[in-house]
Every structure is written in structure tokens, then in C-alpha cells.
C-alpha positions in Angstrom: -5.0 -46.9 2.2 -4.1 -46.5 5.8 -5.3 -43.7 8.0 -1.3 -42.6 8.4 -1.7 -42.8 4.6 -4.4 -40.9 3.7 -2.8 -38.0 6.6 -0.1 -38.0 4.6 -2.0 -38.1 1.4 -4.2 -34.9 2.4 -0.9 -32.7 3.4 0.9 -33.6 0.4 -2.0 -32.7 -1.9 -2.4 -29.3 -0.1 1.6 -29.1 -0.8 1.5 -29.9 -4.6 -2.6 -29.2 -5.4 -1.4 -28.9 -9.7 0.9 -32.1 -9.8 -1.0 -34.7 -7.5 -2.2 -36.6 -10.6 1.3 -36.9 -12.5 2.9 -37.5 -9.0 0.5 -39.7 -7.4 0.6 -42.4 -11.0 2.5 -45.3 -9.5 
């Protein structure tokens, strides 16, 4: 995972803390 991907993931994680597992399942 790139640095930008990690930052985007953290920001997105803050916006959706409840559905992080379901939405992040790829």
C-alpha cells in the first residue's frame, strides 16, 4: 500500500468507522 493509499484509508476510516470491515473487503 502506498503512502497516499494509507492516508486516504485513514481519512476514509474516520468518515465510516462502523462499516470499515464490510466496505474494505476487496
